[in-house]
N, CA, C and O of each residue as an XYZ file, in Angstrom:
580
protein
N     -17.231    -17.428     -1.329
C     -16.988    -16.189     -2.060
C     -15.711    -16.348     -2.877
O     -14.684    -16.801     -2.370
N     -15.793    -15.973     -4.131
C     -14.578    -16.003     -4.947
C     -13.763    -14.743     -4.677
O     -14.281    -13.748     -4.171
N     -12.497    -14.804     -5.021
C     -11.620    -13.638     -4.847
C     -12.094    -12.538     -5.779
O     -12.489    -12.785     -6.918
N     -12.042    -11.290     -5.252
C     -12.481    -10.187     -6.090
C     -11.711     -8.918     -5.754
O     -11.160     -8.773     -4.663
N     -11.686     -8.011     -6.712
C     -11.082     -6.695     -6.549
C     -12.176     -5.675     -6.813
O     -12.896     -5.763     -7.807
N     -12.293     -4.705     -5.908
C     -13.316     -3.671     -6.033
C     -12.640     -2.301     -5.966
O     -11.954     -1.994     -4.991
N     -12.831     -1.488     -6.987
C     -12.196     -0.172     -7.039
C     -13.183      0.954     -6.727
O     -12.867      2.123     -6.945
N     -14.359      0.624     -6.225
C     -15.412      1.609     -5.999
C     -15.517      2.036     -4.540
O     -16.621      2.138     -4.006
N     -14.398      2.282     -3.898
C     -14.389      2.700     -2.501
C     -13.591      3.985     -2.352
O     -12.675      4.261     -3.128
N     -13.954      4.764     -1.341
C     -13.204      5.964     -0.944
C     -13.095      5.956      0.582
O     -13.993      5.482      1.278
N     -11.981      6.489      1.088
C     -11.805      6.680      2.526
C     -11.184      8.058      2.725
O     -10.071      8.308      2.262
N     -11.894      8.958      3.412
C     -11.436     10.321      3.652
C     -10.950     10.992      2.367
O      -9.932     11.684      2.351
N     -11.705     10.765      1.292
C     -11.395     11.380      0.003
C     -10.335     10.667     -0.816
O     -10.005     11.119     -1.912
N      -9.790      9.562     -0.315
C      -8.746      8.808     -1.009
C      -9.341      7.575     -1.683
O     -10.231      6.929     -1.129
N      -8.851      7.251     -2.875
C      -9.262      6.042     -3.580
C      -8.828      4.815     -2.782
O      -7.715      4.771     -2.258
N      -9.703      3.829     -2.693
C      -9.402      2.560     -2.023
C      -9.564      1.441     -3.042
O     -10.588      1.354     -3.720
N      -8.555      0.587     -3.148
C      -8.639     -0.624     -3.961
C      -8.786     -1.778     -2.980
O      -7.854     -2.082     -2.235
N      -9.933     -2.413     -2.975
C     -10.222     -3.472     -2.012
C     -10.095     -4.830     -2.683
O     -10.680     -5.070     -3.739
N      -9.327     -5.715     -2.059
C      -9.183     -7.096     -2.530
C      -9.646     -7.994     -1.399
O      -9.299     -7.769     -0.240
N     -10.432     -9.014     -1.731
C     -10.916     -9.897     -0.673
C     -11.321    -11.257     -1.220
O     -11.552    -11.447     -2.414
N     -11.392    -12.185     -0.282
C     -11.963    -13.496     -0.552
C     -12.766    -13.873      0.691
O     -13.097    -13.001      1.494
N     -13.078    -15.133      0.860
C     -13.904    -15.564      1.984
C     -13.264    -15.260      3.340
O     -13.981    -15.003      4.307
N     -11.930    -15.284      3.433
C     -11.259    -15.172      4.721
C     -10.602    -13.826      4.993
O     -10.545    -13.385      6.141
N     -10.108    -13.172      3.953
C      -9.325    -11.956      4.160
C      -9.767    -10.825      3.251
O     -10.273    -11.037      2.149
N      -9.558     -9.616      3.752
C      -9.806     -8.413      2.958
C      -8.671     -7.449      3.219
O      -8.272     -7.251      4.367
N      -8.143     -6.841      2.155
C      -7.196     -5.766      2.375
C      -7.494     -4.606      1.451
O      -7.944     -4.770      0.317
N      -7.220     -3.410      1.992
C      -7.492     -2.163      1.290
C      -6.183     -1.455      1.003
O      -5.370     -1.233      1.900
N      -5.987     -1.101     -0.262
C      -4.780     -0.414     -0.715
C      -5.160      1.020     -1.073
O      -6.182      1.252     -1.718
N      -4.324      1.993     -0.649
C      -4.532      3.400     -0.970
C      -3.490      3.813     -2.018
O      -2.375      4.182     -1.650
N      -3.827      3.760     -3.312
C      -2.834      4.037     -4.358
C      -2.302      5.468     -4.337
O      -1.177      5.704     -4.778
N      -3.074      6.421     -3.841
C      -2.611      7.809     -3.798
C      -1.560      8.035     -2.718
O      -0.918      9.084     -2.676
N      -1.387      7.039     -1.843
C      -0.383      7.122     -0.780
C       0.675      6.049     -0.969
O       1.018      5.339     -0.024
N       1.191      5.928     -2.179
C       2.263      4.980     -2.453
C       1.846      3.536     -2.349
O       2.690      2.671     -2.114
N       0.560      3.244     -2.517
C      -0.001      1.896     -2.397
C       0.091      1.373     -0.968
O       0.352      0.190     -0.748
N      -0.125      2.262      0.001
C      -0.199      1.865      1.421
C      -1.289      0.807      1.582
O      -2.402      0.978      1.087
N      -0.967     -0.286      2.276
C      -1.991     -1.250      2.670
C      -2.529     -0.735      4.002
O      -1.836     -0.786      5.018
N      -3.750     -0.246      3.995
C      -4.300      0.385      5.192
C      -5.075     -0.588      6.071
O      -5.037     -0.477      7.297
N      -5.773     -1.532      5.464
C      -6.488     -2.550      6.241
C      -6.097     -3.926      5.755
O      -5.954     -4.152      4.554
N      -5.923     -4.845      6.687
C      -5.656     -6.244      6.393
C      -6.494     -7.028      7.400
O      -6.054     -7.276      8.522
N      -7.691     -7.412      6.997
C      -8.699     -7.912      7.929
C      -8.914     -9.410      7.767
O      -9.137     -9.910      6.665
N      -8.840    -10.125      8.912
C      -9.198    -11.537      8.960
C     -10.706    -11.580      9.212
O     -11.160    -11.331     10.329
N     -11.472    -11.894      8.180
C     -12.914    -11.730      8.201
C     -13.656    -12.615      9.216
O     -14.624    -12.137      9.807
N     -13.256    -13.886      9.454
C     -14.017    -14.679     10.429
C     -14.048    -14.058     11.831
O     -15.011    -14.256     12.572
N     -13.001    -13.307     12.200
C     -12.968    -12.648     13.510
C     -13.183    -11.141     13.407
O     -13.185    -10.443     14.421
N     -13.363    -10.642     12.192
C     -13.477     -9.199     11.938
C     -12.344     -8.447     12.630
O     -12.570     -7.446     13.311
N     -11.104     -8.951     12.441
C      -9.927     -8.398     13.110
C      -8.972     -7.795     12.103
O      -8.517     -8.480     11.187
N      -8.664     -6.508     12.266
C      -7.682     -5.845     11.404
C      -6.292     -6.155     11.960
O      -6.022     -5.885     13.130
N      -5.423     -6.709     11.147
C      -4.079     -7.079     11.581
C      -3.111     -5.909     11.537
O      -1.959     -6.049     11.947
N      -3.556     -4.758     11.048
C      -2.699     -3.578     10.969
C      -3.181     -2.516     11.952
O      -4.380     -2.307     12.134
N      -2.212     -1.851     12.581
C      -2.499     -0.778     13.535
C      -2.817      0.514     12.800
O      -2.244      0.797     11.748
N      -3.732      1.297     13.358
C      -4.054      2.639     12.845
C      -3.767      3.656     13.935
O      -4.127      3.445     15.093
N      -3.128      4.746     13.577
C      -2.869      5.835     14.510
C      -4.198      6.538     14.808
O      -4.854      7.019     13.884
N      -4.607      6.605     16.088
C      -5.902      7.235     16.390
C      -5.900      8.751     16.214
O      -6.967      9.365     16.217
N      -4.727      9.369     16.059
C      -4.620     10.825     15.980
C      -4.288     11.351     14.582
O      -4.510     12.524     14.282
N      -3.760     10.480     13.742
C      -3.358     10.900     12.394
C      -4.067     10.005     11.382
O      -3.931      8.783     11.420
N      -4.815     10.617     10.489
C      -5.531      9.882      9.454
C      -4.729      9.910      8.154
O      -3.938     10.829      7.938
N      -4.923      8.917      7.287
C      -4.208      8.916      6.010
C      -4.512     10.190      5.222
O      -5.662     10.619      5.133
N      -3.475     10.781      4.660
C      -3.647     11.977      3.835
C      -2.466     12.109      2.895
O      -1.389     11.571      3.151
N      -2.677     12.826      1.809
C      -1.598     13.084      0.864
C      -0.536     13.939      1.538
O      -0.858     14.831      2.323
N       0.735     13.669      1.232
C       1.852     14.409      1.811
C       2.793     14.871      0.708
O       2.906     14.234     -0.339
N       3.451     15.966      0.955
C       4.454     16.472      0.015
C       5.689     15.586      0.064
O       6.042     15.054      1.117
N       6.336     15.433     -1.073
C       7.591     14.687     -1.122
C       8.598     15.356     -0.184
O       8.776     16.573     -0.222
N       9.248     14.561      0.646
C      10.237     15.081      1.590
C       9.698     15.292      2.991
O      10.464     15.611      3.900
N       8.395     15.121      3.189
C       7.815     15.243      4.528
C       8.407     14.180      5.445
O       8.715     13.075      4.998
N       8.567     14.507      6.721
C       9.072     13.540      7.708
C       8.015     12.458      7.928
O       6.918     12.744      8.409
N       8.345     11.231      7.580
C       7.424     10.100      7.649
C       6.822      9.943      9.042
O       5.606      9.796      9.173
N       7.652      9.970     10.084
C       7.167      9.720     11.437
C       6.164     10.756     11.916
O       5.336     10.457     12.776
N       6.222     11.963     11.380
C       5.289     13.021     11.789
C       3.891     12.832     11.228
O       2.938     13.409     11.752
N       3.747     12.035     10.174
C       2.458     11.910      9.484
C       1.997     10.458      9.322
O       1.018     10.201      8.621
N       2.686      9.507      9.960
C       2.349      8.101      9.762
C       1.004      7.774     10.396
O       0.811      7.958     11.597
N       0.093      7.294      9.588
C      -1.265      6.987     10.040
C      -1.447      5.519     10.399
O      -2.544      5.117     10.788
N      -0.415      4.725     10.280
C      -0.527      3.285     10.522
C      -0.621      2.558      9.194
O      -0.451      3.157      8.132
N      -0.892      1.273      9.261
C      -0.952      0.473      8.043
C       0.430     -0.034      7.654
O       1.338     -0.094      8.483
N       0.577     -0.393      6.396
C       1.809     -1.006      5.881
C       2.288     -0.168      4.699
O       1.654     -0.143      3.644
N       3.413      0.515      4.889
C       4.019      1.321      3.834
C       5.305      0.650      3.364
O       6.007      0.017      4.153
N       5.610      0.790      2.080
C       6.871      0.276      1.564
C       7.914      1.381      1.609
O       7.700      2.475      1.086
N       9.040      1.085      2.237
C      10.122      2.056      2.370
C      11.167      1.752      1.306
O      12.116      1.005      1.542
N      10.978      2.336      0.143
C      11.827      2.038     -1.011
C      12.396      3.344     -1.546
O      11.621      4.281     -1.733
N      13.657      3.471     -1.797
C      14.741      2.497     -1.665
C      15.505      2.617     -0.348
O      16.531      1.956     -0.189
N      15.045      3.433      0.603
C      15.829      3.673      1.810
C      14.921      3.914      3.009
O      13.708      4.065      2.869
N      15.542      3.947      4.207
C      14.830      4.283      5.435
C      15.179      5.716      5.837
O      14.328      6.604      5.791
N      16.410      5.931      6.222
C      16.857      7.271      6.618
C      17.180      8.114      5.387
O      17.533      7.559      4.346
N      17.067      9.449      5.479
C      17.446     10.287      4.330
C      18.885      9.992      3.909
O      19.748      9.727      4.746
N      19.124     10.041      2.617
C      20.418      9.646      2.075
C      20.760     10.528      0.884
O      19.912     10.769      0.025
N      21.989     11.009      0.825
C      22.407     11.839     -0.306
C      23.054     10.972     -1.380
O      23.973     10.202     -1.104
N      22.563     11.109     -2.600
C      23.121     10.401     -3.745
C      24.392     11.100     -4.214
O      24.581     12.280     -3.920
N      25.272     10.400     -4.937
C      26.480     11.041     -5.469
C      26.174     12.290     -6.304
O      27.004     13.195     -6.395
N      25.000     12.336     -6.903
C      24.606     13.496     -7.709
C      24.267     14.712     -6.854
O      24.112     15.820     -7.366
N      24.154     14.491     -5.539
C      23.787     15.567     -4.620
C      22.321     15.579     -4.251
O      21.935     16.258     -3.300
N      21.488     14.843     -4.981
C      20.072     14.776     -4.648
C      19.879     13.939     -3.386
O      20.664     13.034     -3.102
N      18.829     14.252     -2.640
C      18.539     13.564     -1.384
C      17.394     12.581     -1.578
O      16.353     12.921     -2.139
N      17.606     11.345     -1.100
C      16.496     10.401     -1.018
C      15.770     10.712      0.293
O      16.383     10.757      1.360
N      14.487     10.921      0.197
C      13.687     11.395      1.325
C      13.577     10.367      2.454
O      13.819      9.175      2.264
N      13.203     10.869      3.636
C      12.943     10.038      4.814
C      11.959      8.925      4.460
O      10.874      9.195      3.944
N      12.324      7.700      4.730
C      11.522      6.508      4.477
C      11.245      6.280      2.987
O      10.235      5.674      2.630
N      12.124      6.755      2.136
C      12.042      6.429      0.726
C      11.185      7.359     -0.099
O      10.673      8.372      0.377
N      11.050      6.982     -1.342
C      10.411      7.850     -2.320
C       8.960      7.503     -2.636
O       8.256      8.345     -3.193
N       8.490      6.334     -2.315
C       7.178      5.936     -2.823
C       6.027      6.178     -1.857
O       4.892      6.324     -2.310
N       6.262      6.228     -0.553
C       5.150      6.300      0.391
C       4.317      7.569      0.248
O       3.134      7.557      0.587
N       4.890      8.653     -0.237
C       4.139      9.903     -0.363
C       3.710     10.200     -1.801
O       3.140     11.257     -2.072
N       3.976      9.290     -2.705
C       3.704      9.542     -4.115
C       2.583      8.643     -4.627
O       2.463      7.489     -4.217
N       1.776      9.176     -5.512
C       0.681      8.409     -6.089
C       1.229      7.271     -6.942
O       2.222      7.427     -7.652
N       0.561      6.126     -6.858
C       0.941      4.949     -7.641
C      -0.105      4.696     -8.709
O      -1.277      5.029     -8.536
N       0.322      4.109     -9.804
C      -0.623      3.665    -10.818
C      -1.120      2.282    -10.465
O      -0.465      1.567     -9.706
N      -2.257      1.893    -10.996
C      -2.807      0.572    -10.719
C      -3.420     -0.005    -11.981
O      -4.147      0.679    -12.702
N      -3.120     -1.267    -12.242
C      -3.715     -2.002    -13.352
C      -4.523     -3.143    -12.765
O      -4.001     -3.935    -11.980
N      -5.773     -3.232    -13.132
C      -6.653     -4.259    -12.611
C      -6.685     -5.440    -13.560
O      -6.866     -5.290    -14.768
N      -6.501     -6.646    -12.972
C      -6.650     -7.895    -13.711
C      -7.646     -8.751    -12.945
O      -7.880     -8.470    -11.770
N      -8.237     -9.763    -13.528
C      -9.178    -10.599    -12.784
C      -8.507    -11.192    -11.528
O      -7.540    -11.947    -11.636
N      -9.023    -10.847    -10.350
C      -8.507    -11.374     -9.096
C      -7.163    -10.832     -8.680
O      -6.587    -11.320     -7.707
N      -6.639     -9.838     -9.380
C      -5.305     -9.334     -9.049
C      -5.195     -7.859     -9.416
O      -6.008     -7.305    -10.155
N      -4.168     -7.262     -8.872
C      -3.917     -5.856     -9.059
C      -2.424     -5.675     -9.253
O      -1.633     -6.275     -8.525
N      -2.023     -4.867    -10.214
C      -0.608     -4.557    -10.389
C      -0.429     -3.094    -10.043
O      -1.111     -2.233    -10.600
N       0.490     -2.805     -9.120
C       0.731     -1.451     -8.647
C       2.074     -0.996     -9.190
O       3.071     -1.709     -9.075
N       2.099      0.198     -9.786
C       3.296      0.729    -10.427
C       3.728      2.008     -9.717
O       2.905      2.887     -9.462
N       5.026      2.113     -9.397
C       5.570      3.279     -8.707
C       6.865      3.688     -9.379
O       7.605      2.846     -9.888
N       7.133      4.978     -9.378
C       8.376      5.491     -9.941
C       9.034      6.408     -8.933
O       8.382      7.280     -8.360
N      10.357      6.210     -8.710
C      11.092      7.087     -7.809
C      11.286      8.461     -8.417
O      11.334      8.606     -9.639
N      11.399      9.471     -7.567
C      11.600     10.833     -8.052
C      13.074     11.159     -8.234
O      13.459     11.731     -9.254
N      13.899     10.805     -7.264
C      15.328     11.099     -7.344
C      16.155      9.887     -7.737
O      17.203     10.037     -8.365
N      15.714      8.709     -7.385
C      16.496      7.509     -7.697
C      16.242      7.016     -9.111
O      17.009      6.200     -9.622
N      15.173      7.495     -9.760
C      14.792      7.086    -11.103
C      14.479      5.592    -11.165
O      14.581      4.972    -12.223
N      14.094      5.016    -10.008
C      13.753      3.603     -9.973
C      12.295      3.382    -10.338
O      11.461      4.271    -10.166
N      11.997      2.207    -10.837
C      10.620      1.818    -11.131
C      10.315      0.559    -10.354
O      11.067     -0.414    -10.400
N       9.220      0.587     -9.647
C       8.847     -0.508     -8.771
C       7.455     -0.980     -9.156
O       6.571     -0.160     -9.405
N       7.251     -2.277     -9.207
C       5.896     -2.789     -9.391
C       5.684     -3.916     -8.401
O       6.605     -4.674     -8.095
N       4.476     -4.016     -7.909
C       4.112     -5.120     -7.034
C       2.757     -5.629     -7.484
O       1.952     -4.884     -8.042
N       2.518     -6.897     -7.235
C       1.264     -7.518     -7.665
C       0.659     -8.303     -6.515
O       0.801     -9.524     -6.449
N      -0.017     -7.605     -5.604
C      -0.712     -8.371     -4.567
C      -1.862     -9.126     -5.218
O      -2.562     -8.574     -6.067
N      -2.066    -10.386     -4.827
C      -3.110    -11.193     -5.427
C      -3.884    -11.913     -4.346
O      -3.294    -12.431     -3.397
N      -5.189    -11.952     -4.477
C      -5.999    -12.814     -3.629
C      -6.436    -13.992     -4.479
O      -6.571    -13.892     -5.699
N      -6.649    -15.095     -3.812
C      -7.034    -16.307     -4.532
C      -8.279    -16.894     -3.907
O      -8.667    -16.537     -2.795
N      -8.899    -17.802     -4.641
C     -10.000    -18.578     -4.075
C      -9.378    -19.719     -3.286
O      -8.454    -20.371     -3.774
N      -9.872    -19.976     -2.064
C      -9.287    -21.007     -1.220
C     -10.319    -22.015     -0.779
O     -11.527    -21.783     -0.843
N      -9.807    -23.134     -0.333
C     -10.660    -24.124      0.303
C     -10.434    -24.126      1.804
O     -11.195    -24.757      2.537
N      -9.390    -23.426      2.286
C      -9.134    -23.326      3.726
C      -8.454    -22.006      4.031
O      -7.870    -21.378      3.148
N      -8.533    -21.588      5.291
C      -7.902    -20.329      5.708
C      -6.387    -20.437      5.688
O      -5.703    -19.415      5.744
N      -5.838    -21.659      5.609
C      -4.384    -21.851      5.614
C      -3.761    -21.584      4.246
O      -2.536    -21.531      4.130
N      -4.572    -21.417      3.222
C      -4.033    -21.134      1.897
C      -3.449    -19.728      1.856
O      -3.934    -18.842      2.560
N      -2.410    -19.504      1.038
C      -1.782    -18.170      1.014
C      -2.743    -17.113      0.489
O      -3.509    -17.359     -0.442
N      -2.691    -15.929      1.104
C      -3.538    -14.814      0.690
C      -2.831    -13.877     -0.259
O      -3.367    -13.502     -1.302
N      -1.638    -13.508      0.109
C      -0.983    -12.407     -0.567
C       0.321    -12.883     -1.156
O       1.168    -13.437     -0.455
N       0.479    -12.669     -2.431
C       1.737    -13.007     -3.096
C       2.258    -11.719     -3.691
O       1.555    -11.050     -4.448
N       3.483    -11.368     -3.355
C       4.087    -10.161     -3.924
C       5.118    -10.616     -4.942
O       6.006    -11.407     -4.624
N       5.000    -10.114     -6.170
C       5.951    -10.466     -7.232
C       6.970     -9.378     -7.377
O       7.864     -9.478     -8.218
């Protein structure tokens, strides 16, 4: 199987961007700050990421307490972990600004570029997870630029 990106998935009403090759599959939820929700090693059908059995992924208001709504998976905590007050007086939210905000996505052959913008920090973040075609499971799966 060649590496591919599929944007035709939904999970609990959320858009899913699925990237996979012969060995691995991962699902990104762009409406939740590009949360990586599944990271599956396909030969064993094993998800390497934990899911909270009581809390499902859902959209959250900016400033919500991260720990109260964390559904599992892999979230990026940018630019901070704990709430922090900027010199301007604005507060950077618990676990950063991007996990609760919708991200943009640009699709390229075999790759995806995810774009995020901070609300109070005025930062711009982009990441490019990429899957590749491999000849062995030891080849790298995910490259973040």
